[in-house]
N, C-alpha and C positions, 0 to 999 in steps of 0.2 A: 655701690655695683658689687657683684662678688668677686673674690679675688682667686683664681686658681694657683696653688702652690705646688710645684712639682718638687717631690722629695725623692733622691736616690741615694741608695747606701745598700752595699751588699750584706749588711748586719739586721736583721729585722728588729732587734731590740733598739737599736739607733734609730730606726724609722717610727718604732712606736712612740719613744721619746718625743723625736721633733712633730710627730703629727699632734700629740697630746697637745703640747706646746702652743702650736697651731691653732688648736682648736680654742684657745683663750682669746684669739682676736676675732673681733667682730666681723661678720660675713666673709669668713676665709675659709676655702675649702680646699684640702690637701688631696693630693694624687700621688701615690707611691709606688717605686719600684725598687725591686732587688737588683736588676740587671739592666746594663746601661743600654743594649741594643734594644730592649722593649721599650725603653723610656725615648730613646730616638725614633722608634717606630710610632709611637703614640703623638711626638710631635711633629711628625709628618703631615698629622691633620687636626691636630689641636695647637693652640698657641696659649703656655702658661702664661701667668704674670710674674712669677718668680720661681727661680730655679735654685735647689738646694742640693748639692753634690758632695758626698765624700770623695778625697783625694784617692785614698789607698782603696781599691777595688781588683780582684784577680784577673779579669778578662779585658779590662780597660780602665785606667785611672782617669783621675778627674779631669785634668788636662787635656786628655786625648777626648773626652766627653765633651768638653765645652768647646773644643774646636770642630767637632762636627755638628753639635748643637748650633754653634753660628752660623752654619752653612744651611739650616733648615730655613725655608720661607718665612717670613716676618717675624724670625726670630732672631736678628741681629741686635735688636736693642732693649730685648727682656732682661731685666737685672738678674744676676747669677751670684749666690752666696756660695763660696766653696768652704767646707769644714774639714778640717785637718788636724791632726795632732802633731804635724810639721811646722814647725814655726822658722822653717831657714827661709833667710831672705829669697835665695835663687828660686826657690819653688814658688814664691808669692811673685817674683818678676816675671816668671815663665806663664805662670796662670792669669796674671794681667794681660800679658802680651796676646794670649788667645783671646780674652774676653770676660774674664772674670770681673766683678764688680767690688766686691768685699770678700772678709775672711771671717771665719770663727774658730777658734782654737779648742779642741778639746781638751779636758772635760768641759762641756757647754756649760756657761753660766746662765741660769734662766733669765736674769734682769737684761743682760748683754743681748741674749739671743732676742728678745722682745722688742728691744730698743731698735736693733739693727733690721730686723724683720718690718717693723712697723715704717722703718724710714724709707726702706726699698720699696715698699708695697706703695706707700704715699708716691714715690717717683714714678712707679707704674700707673699708679691712677691718674697723675697729671699726664701723662705718656698718652693714654686712652683716651683723656678728656680732649687732648688736642688731635688725637687721629679722628675721634667722633666728629670734633669741630670742623676738622678738615674735610671730612666726609659730606657733612652737612653743607659747608660752603660749595664743595664740588657740585653737589647735587643741585643747590639753589642756582649756581651759575650755569648748569646744564639746562634748568628749567627756565630760566630766563633766556637763554640763548635759544631755545626750542621757541619760547614764545615771540622773541624777535624775527627767528627765520619765519615763523607762522606768519606774523604780519607783513613780512616782507614779500612772501609768495601771494599773500591776498593782495597786497599793492601791485606787485606786477602782475597777477592776472587782470585785475581791473583796468590798469593801464593798457595792458594787452587787449582787452575786451573793449577799450574806449577807441583803441586804433581800428579795430575791426568792425564797431559799431559805424564807420564811415565807410565801410567796404561791404559787397554784398556777402561778406563771411560771417560767421556766428561764433559765440563763445564756445559751443559745443566743437567746432572745428580747430580749435588751438589746444583743447584739452585732448581731441583724439590724436591729432597729430604730435602732441608732446609725449604722450604713452606709446604710439607708434616708435618714436625716436627711441623711447628707454628700451623697448624689446630691441631693436636693432643694436643698440650698444650693448646691450646684455649678450646677443648671440656673437659679438664680436670679442668678448671679453672682456669688457672695459670694467673697472673696478664698482664695486657698489656705490663708492663715493661719486664718480662721474657719472654712472648712470642717475643718481638722483639730481646732480647738477645738471644734467642735460635734461631732465624731465621737468625741471624748473624754470631754466634759461630758454628752452625752446619757443614757448608761446610768445617771447618778444621778438621773434625773427621778422613780423611786418610792422613794428611799433613806429617805423617812420613814415608809414603811411599818413600818420597825424599831419605831416606838410605837404602832402598832395592835393592841389586844389581838385574841388569836388567834381567839376566839369570833365575833369580826366579819371578821377578814382572811380567815380560812378557812372560814366558812359557806358551804355550797353553794347554799343557796337566795338568795332576793331580801332584801336587807337593808330593816328597818324604816325608819321615818323616823329615829328616835334613833340607829341602827346608820349610817345614811348620814351624818348629820352627823358621827360620830366619824370615821368613814373618811375624810370631805373633810379631816379636820386631818393627813392625810399630806402635804398639800401645803406646809403652814406648818411643820410638824415638819422636812419635808427643807430647807427654806429655813433655818431655825434652826440647824440641824445644818453647813449647809455656808458659810454668808453670813460676811462679814468675815474671810475668809480672805486672806493674801497672794498665794495662787494663783490666777491668771487662770482656770484651769481649774475650780477650786472655785466661786469667784464666777459662771463661767457655769452651773455645775451648780444652784447656787442658785436662778438666775434660772427655770431650765427646770423644776426642781422645783416653784418656787412656781405656775407661770403655766400648766403644759401640760396643765390641765383648764378652762382659760377657754376660751370658746366666741367665735367671730367677731360673733355677732349680741347679744353679752353677757349671755347665759343660764348662763354656766357658773361656776366657782367657782375660789380663793375670794374673789375681789374684784368679779366680774360686770365685768372689761374687756370691751371690744369692738374690733373692728377693728385698726388699727394702735396701738392701745394696748398691745395684748399683745405682749410681747417677741418678735421674729421668730425667734429661737431656741425659742421655746416654741410658737408657730405651726407651724413645721416638725416639731416633736418630737410635737406632737399627732397629724399626718396620719400619719406614721410608726408611732407607738406603737398606733394605734387598727388600720391595716392589718394589723400583726403579730399584735395580740392576736386579731382578726377570724379569722384565718387559720391561728391555731395551735390544735392540741387541747389541752384542759384536761380535768381529771378532772370537772368539771362541765359540760362542753359538748363537741361535737365541731366540729372546724374547719369554717370556711366555706370554700368553694370561692372561686378569686380572682374571677371573674366576678361574685358575689354580692357580696364584699367591695368592689370596685370601683364598684359601684351604690351600696353605702354612702355611699362618699365623695364621689362626684358628687352625691348626693342632700343630704348634709350640707356642699356646697360653699357657701359665703356665710350660712350659719347656723352650722353646729357648727365649719367648717373655713374657713381663709382660701383663698378661689378659687386665689389664685396659687401656693399650695404644693400643693393637688390638681392643678393643669394640670402643675406642675413634676414631681410625681410620676409622674404620667402620661406625660409627654415623655419619660421615661428608664426606659420601663417593661422592655426587654430587661436592662438592668442591674439592677432591682429583682428580677426572677425570678433572675437569676444568684446574686443575694446570699441570695434564699430557698433556692435549692438547694445553695448553699456552705455556709451556716451551720447545722448540723442539731444534733441535741441531742448529738452527740458531744463530749465535753470538750477534747479534743484539738483539733477545729477551732476551737472557739470561743476558745481561749485568746489566739491572736494576732489574732483578729479585728478589733483596734482598731489595729493598726499601718497606718499610712498605705504 
């Protein structure tokens, strides 16, 4: 790898001498400056591999330069060689204190100069190797994490579809309502991380339906009170399936599964929570889920038109639904309609619907 050496001296003859000596080293490039201010400016956007700085300069001495150099981004560990005619110990102590690594005394001995320079460049090569290795490892970890999250998303999506396969709902429904939920979260000012978490966790809202008997789950008519009591258990069943995981996504799904049938006025189930006691993710999903259920055709009902569904949401604002979530939903209406038209019942369309 090519090594860049910054040479700073107020005398051109000294710079010429040092640069010629550096030319003798393989793959070594010198960048020279006569003024410390110009050198610091260059270091603001470039990182040298070695700095050679004279001590005696008119506008700023070498110690002051090193002190400012060490404050530059990514320059805290760059090797610095101070060149001076002064061999007093106090000066060396001061230079070491601000970050000098080694010293050369004028007049410069060619053999000593090349030996010290080679040693310091070898140190820098090792630093760069470790930096590159760390960067490569970070990249590999990030790649592996992304692959794990992708597999996790696919598993969750397939589990959610498995639950929906026992219900007259569809895979497209869970994709649409998840994306509606993300839009609401965005309008409410949630972070990008929380928006993505909600997008991935929302499809699990009805996963507890895997534990509901078919004669109740698939009943085309109105449920009896006893049947509805059993149906309501899908919230706690979903929570029991998902809770306690090491996955943030599964834990978010557990919260949503448990609370997405709570109502803002406290008349929902399973716990009768009200207002802000209902987890925000669940309040968001309630709006998204109901809107998509109303505007989707099912074997037992025709799809409502959007105007009728909107009127239902507005009527339920403050009673069934969190008013802020309803307002956020309406504020992004153009995006809601785009999601509705994009994710239809086509399986290929819905497969990638949870990618951010």
